[in-house]
N, C-alpha and C positions, 0 to 999 in steps of 0.2 A: 216347304216343310213347316214353316211357322203357322200355317193354317190347318195343319193336320190335327185330328182329334186324338187325345191320349187319355188313358185312365190313370189317376193317381189314387193310391190306397194308403191308409195309415193304420198300422196295427198298434193299438195302445192297450194298456192294462185296464182302462175304464171303458173306452169306446173303440169300435172299429169304424172307419170312415172311408167313403169313396167319393171321388169327384171326376166329372168329365171336364177336361182342360183343353183349351186351344189358345195358342199365342199368349200364354201366361195368365189367362183369365179362366176362372172357375165358372162353367156354364150351368152345372147342376151338381149338387152334392147331397149326401145323405149319411146317416150314422145310426148305429144301434149299440146298446151296451154289449161289451165283450162277453161272450160265453166262455167261462174259464174251464169248461169241461175238457178242453184239449184242442190241438191244432186242427184236427179233421172237422170238428164242428165249426170252428172259426172260419175255416176255408169255405164251408158251405154258406156262412153268413156273408162272406165277401162275394160269393157268386150271386146271391140275391141282391146285394147292394149294387153291384156292377150292372146287373140287368136293369135296375131301376134308373140309374143315372145315364145309361147308354141311350135311353129313349130320346134324350135331348139332342142326340146326334142326327136324328131324323133319317136313320138308315144309312148314313155315310159311314165309310169304313173307319175303324179305330186302328191306329198304327201300332201301338205298344201299350204295355202296362208296367207301372212301377209301383213298388211298395216301400214305404219307409217304416222302420221299426226301431224300438230301443235296442241298445247293444248290451254286451258285446255281440256284434254281428259281422261275420266274415263276408264282406261284399264281393270278394274275388271268387269264392266258391259258391256264394249264395246260400250258405248254411248258417243257421242260428246257433251260436255257441251256448248262450245262456241269457235268459231274461228274468231278472229277479222278481218282477211283478207278474210273470206268467209262467208258472211251473208247468213242466211237461213238454216244453218246446226245444229241449236240448237236442242238438244235432238234427234238427228238422230241415229238410232240403227245400227251403222256402221258394227260391227262384225257380227251380225245376217244377215244383208243384204249381206255381202260378202259371207257368207256360202251358202245363198240361191242362189245367182247368179252363183257361181262356183261349187257348190256341193262338197265342200271340207271343212275340218276343217279350221277355220280361227281365226286369232288373230289381234288385233289392238294395236299399241304401239305409244307412243309419239316419234316424229321424232328425237329429241335430244338423248333420251335414246337408241333408235335403232341404231343411229350412234355411240354412245359410245360403244355399244356392238360390233358393227362391227369392230371398231378400236381396241378394247380389244382382240378380238378373231383372227383377221386377219390383223391388221394394225400396227400402230406405237406403241401401248401399249401392244403388246403380252408379256405374261409372268409376268405382273405386278399384284399386288393385290389391288392397290389404284390408281385411276386416275380420272381426271375430263376432260371431253370432252366439248369444247365450240364451237358452230357454230356461226360465225359472218357473217351474211348475211342481208337480209331485216330486220330481228330482231336478237336477240341473244337468243339462246337456248342451251340446253346441256343435259348431262347425267353424272352420277357419279357411279364409282365402289368403294366400301368400303369393306375392309377385304375379298377381293376375291369374292364379290357378287355384282350383279347389283342392285343399289338402286332404289326402286320404290316408297316407301312411301304410305300413305293412298290413296286408289283409283288409285294408279299408277301415281300420279301427282307430285312425287318428282323431284328435279333437275331443277327447273325453274331458271337457273342461271342468266338470264337476268333481273330478277325482284327483285333486292334489290336496295336501294337508294344509288347512287354513289355521287350525288351532292345535296346540300340542296335546291337549286333553279335551275330550268332548264326547258327543254321542257317537255310537257306532254307525257307520255308513252302510248302505245296502250292499256295497262292495266288500264289506268286512273290515275295512280300515277304520281307525278312530280319527275324528276331527276333519274329515273331508269338507271341502267347500259345500258340496251337496248336503252333507249331514247337518250343517249348521245354518245354511241360508236358503234351502229349497222351501217351497210352499208347505211341505209337510212339517218341517222344523218350525216355520213361522206359526203354523196352526197349533203345534204343541206348546209354544210359548204363550199363545193366546189362551189356550185351555188352562195353563198353569196360572195365568193372571186372573182368569175367571174364578178358579177354585180358591185363590188367595183372597178374593174379595167378592163374596156372593151378592153384595148390594151394588156392585159396580155395573157399568154398561154391559160388559161381557158376562158378569155374574148373573144378571137378569136373563140374558139370552141362554145361558147354560141351564137355567131352570126348565126350559122348554125344548131345547135341541142341542145337538153337539156343536160346540164352538169351533169355528175354522178361521183361517187367516182372513178370509173375506169379511168376517164380522169385525175384526180389528180395523180393517180398512174403512168399513162403513162407520164405525165409531170415530175414527180419526177424521173423517169428512164431517161428522157431526160436532167435532170439537172436543171429544172426550179426552182428557189428559192421559189416562193410562193407555188408551189406544194410540194416541199420538206418540207415546214413548215406545210402544211396540213397533210402530212403523219406522221410527227413527233408528231403533236397534237393527231392524231388518235392512234398512238402507246402509247403515254403517258396515254390516257384514258383507253386503253385496259390493259396496265400494272397495272394501279390502280385497275381495276376490278379484274384482275387475282390475285393480291395480296390478296384481300379479300377472293377469292375462296380458295387460299392456306391456309389461316387461318381457314376457315370453315371446309374443308374436309381433310387437310393434305395429299394430293396425292403425289405419287412418280413422277408424270408427269402431265402436262396440255397439251392436244392435241387440236390444233386449226384447225377447218374446216370452211366451208362456203365460199361464194364468195370473201370476203375480204382477205381470207388466200392466195389468189394468189399473194398478195404483202407481204407475210411473210418475205422474205429476206430483204425487206426495213423496215418492222415494228419491226423485232426482236431486233435490238439494243436498240430502244426506250422502248420496252416492258421490256427488261431485266433491263435497267437503272431505270425504275420506280419501278419495283419489288424490286430491291436492296435498294431503298429509303424507300418504304412503308412497306415491309414485315418484320416481326420479324426474328431475325438472323437464326433460324433453317430452315426457308422456302426460304431464298434468292437465293439459288442455285438450287432449283427444276427446272428441264428442262421444257421449253415450246417448243413444236415441231409442225410442220405442220402435218395434217392428211395424211396418206399414201393412203387411199382409195378414197380421193376426194369426189365427190358427189355421189359415189356408197356406201358410208359407211352406210347410212340408209337402202338402199335396201338390202345390204348383211346382216346387223344386224337383220332386221325384218324377213327376210327369214330364217335365222338361228334360231331365237326365235320361229317361227312358227313350225319348224321341231322338236325342242327340246320339245315343249309342246305336241307333238304327241307321245313322248316317243320312 
């Protein structure tokens, strides 16, 4: 079974991606910008992507297809409940449509849970029985392994690690609540703080960038690497917020490790000291030295994880 070919798909608000996977390795992958016209158009996009990556199988049979997507996603029924970044997908029967299109057994999985599984089986958390995976990107999502088992919860909706209240007052989250971990620490929030800093000082590093393009969090990271004081302060603030959220996750799940993925994790080397400092302040004594590490699989974690899960469910 480990040598079988499987297709991993990723439905994102910005990109749709496909990969041919075997034994935890991505053999071929491709991506296009998500067409926001609606699910039928996007499913045609996936059809074209799968045709492209399947060529790397050299005509060998493909066993199954798995798709990961943002939630809330009912993975028991295979039906999307609601995706804030993709309007028009409410109650879409994703799993059944995948099976119809490709003529293969199909599964759907929350993207954070899929990435957690990928890192657990093939990445930074191999050999552990307890872990939390956190993806810090446009939003904050994740997945949890407890007692050597991937945690799903009712309807497969467990592990929404970005949606607990981190601050009593703050920005409104995509879920509608105020002060969620996601609302204050995701890449989107980091970018907003960078733009505010640029607007407050047009002559600064970020202010000069704002004169020619929209400032994003990545510009603050670039400035921090160049030694700019205001950018270093923004990165330190982001690290402190992440560390506070991670401390709460340590208390909730008692993992042996937290694995950080997502776009913001490219700055992990800059963020890690501040994350560690905040955990040591906020966490109870037994949790203070739990390692926080960057994901090994990068943005392939979800594709590898969901491809593996699709194969496992075929027995």
